N, C-alpha and C positions, 0 to 999 in steps of 0.2 A: 560453451557459454559460461562466462563468467559474471558475476552479479556482485558488485561491491557497494558500499554504503558510507556516506559521510554526514555529519550532521553539525550544526552550531546552535545556538540559542534559538534561532528563528526558522531555519530550514532543515530539509533533509534532502540529501541528493543521492541519486541512484546511478551507478555506472554500469553499462552493460557492454562486454567486450567477447568477440569470438576470435580465436586464433585463425580460424578459416576465411575470414574476411581479408580481402587483399590488401586494404589501405590499413589495416590495424587501428582503426580509430575507436575511440570509446564514446558511446552515446550517453549523454548525462541528462537526467530529468530532475529538476529542482521543484520541490513542494514546500508550502509554507507549513510549519508544524502546528501551528495554532496551539502551542503547549499551554497557554495560559487557560484554555478551556478545560483542560485536564487538572491543572494546577489549582484552579479555583473550585473545582468540583469537591463535594463533601469527602473527607478522608475515610473512605470505607476500606474493608479488607480488599474488595475488588480492586479499588483505584491502586492501593499499594502493590498489589499483585502485577497489574498491568504495567506500573512504572518500573518494577523490579524485573520483570521478564523482558520487556522492550528495551531496557537500558537507554531510553530516550529516542530509539529509532521508531517512533510513531508519529502520525499525523492525526489530528482531530477535526471533526467537522460536526457542527451542531445541526441537527434535522428536528426542528420544532422542540418538543420536550426530550428528545434523546440526544444523547453524546455518542457519536460514533468514533471509535479509537481504531485506527488501522496499524497494525504492528508490521511495518515494512520489511522486517527480517524474513517474512514467508515468502517474499518475491510477488512478481505481478502475474496475474491471471491471464490477461489480454494485452500482449506486447503491441498490437497495432493500435492501441488507444493511449492517448495522454490525458484524457479527462479522468481525473483521479478516481473518481467512484466506478468508473467502469473498468479501469485496469486492477484495482484493488478491491476484489470482491469480498474476500474473507476479512471479517473485522468484528470487534466487540461493540456491544450496544450497552450504554448504561442509561436507566430510566428509573423514574420513582412510580412504584405502583404498589398497591395494598399496604400503604403506610410505610414503605421501606424502599431504599434504593436497591435495583437489581441489576444482574448483568447477563446478557445472553450472547450467543455468536451466531453471525450471519455467515454461513459456508456457501460456496459455489453449488449452485443447483441448476436443473434444467430452465427455471424460471430467469436466472441472473446472468447465466454463463453458457457459451456454446462451446463445449469442451473439445469437440472435433477440430473446430475452427482455431482454438488456442493452442491444440497440440500441433496443428499444421503450421502455425506460424512459428512456434517454438523451434520446429524442425528446420524451416527456412532460415532462421537467425542462427542457428547452430551451424548451418552450412555455409554460412557467410553472406546470404542474401544482402544486397545493398539497398533494398527497398525499404524506403523510410516513409512514414505516415506524414502527409502534410502537416505542418505545424510543430512537428517534433524538434526538440532542440538538438 
């Protein structure tokens, strides 16, 4: 299973490919980066670190007072999903608390991810399964 990334100023695209799939097609998923959310965030050491580490391969989502930053270089957790928040579970959270900006990490766990289901789906895709979830690009 190969995982490729491409980006421009406004979007990030993810290409998934397996040599075992008969038609050798690449499945592309494209997401709006919403980079302005991070660009307009206060310039803290955490923000600079995220920008440096991700090299622009990130997607931002505002959730009330918290900015969620998904570094898509880590890959997708649930490959049957196309809803961004369900497929990219691992992300950074920037929020203001106790008079300062802070950052935490949201990792896959038993509450937000079914690891067995995700592993089984990955094995099917590596094996060349042509099963696509409705609505995928």
